[in-house]
N, C-alpha and C positions, 0 to 999 in steps of 0.2 A: 504494500500500500504506500503510495507516495503522498507526501504532504504538499498541498498547493498553497503557497504563500500569497498574500494579497498582491505582492509585486509580480509574481508569475501570472496571476490572473489578469492584472492590468496590462502586462506585456503581451499576453495572448490576445486580449481584446483589441489592443492597438494594432497588432499584426493582422488580425481578422478584418479590421476596418480598412487597412491598406489593401488586403487581398480582395475585399468586396468590390472596390472600385476598379482595381487592376483587372480582375477576372471579367467584369462586365465590359471593360474596354477591349480586352483581348478577344472576347467573343465577337464583338463588332469588327475587329481587325481581321479575324478569320473569315467572316462573311464577306468582307471587302476583298480579301485575298482570293476567295472563290470566284468572285466577279472578275477580278484581274486575270485569273487563269483562263477563264472562258473568253476573254478578249485578246489574249496574246496568241497570235498565229504560230509563233515559234514553239510555244509550250504545249502544243497539242499532244505530243508523245508522253508528256508527264501529266496531262490534265486529269485523266481518270483517277489515278492514285493520289495525286496532289489534292484534288478537291475532296476526296474521301477523307484524307488525313485532316484537312482543314475543317470539314464539317464535323468530324468526330471531336476535334479539339474545341470547336465552338460549343458543342453540346457539353463537353466536360467543363469548360469555363462557365457556362450558364449554371451547371450543377454546383460548381464551386461558389458562385454568387448566391445561389439559393441556400446552400448549407452554411455559408458565412453569415448570412442574415439570420438564419435560424440559431446558429451558435451565439451570435451577439444578443439574441433575445432570451436565451435560456438563463435560468437562475441556478441550475444544477452544475456544480463545478466539474463533476465527473463527465457529464454530457458535453460540456464546453471543451474539455481537453480531448475527448474522443473525437468530436467533430473537427477540432483543429488538426488532429493527426490525419483524418480522412481528407480534409481539404488540402493539406500539404501534399499528400500523395497524388490526389487528383490534379492539383495545380501543376506539379512537376510533370505529370503524364501529358497534360495538355500542352505545356510549354515544349516538351520534347517532340510531340507531334508537329507543333508549329515550326520548330527549328528544322526538323527533317523535311517538312514540306518546303520551307524557304530555301534550303540547300538544293533540293531537287528542282525547284523552280529556276533558281539561278543557273544550275547546270543545264537545264533544258533550253533556256533562253540564250545562253552564251555557248 
């Protein structure tokens, strides 16, 4: 059993507030990236897998946004820290998919 200090709770809530806005922005970025992929003639060979990665990343970022909002509203410390761990994993997964898609897009265009 871990002891959650008021400082660790405040720090976790501050991190969640940042991830809330960043996740929402990145979801929009992924949707814009899908549109960009469809408009680039040179990226047609990468388009099918690239837009799948970006669409999945957008859904993951939206899920992060939802979970971060839920975590910020909860009063239970245990649930707060559990949701924070889940959000961290999902955020890193979405970010990884976005980076992979970005590298593939740059490779396909150039």
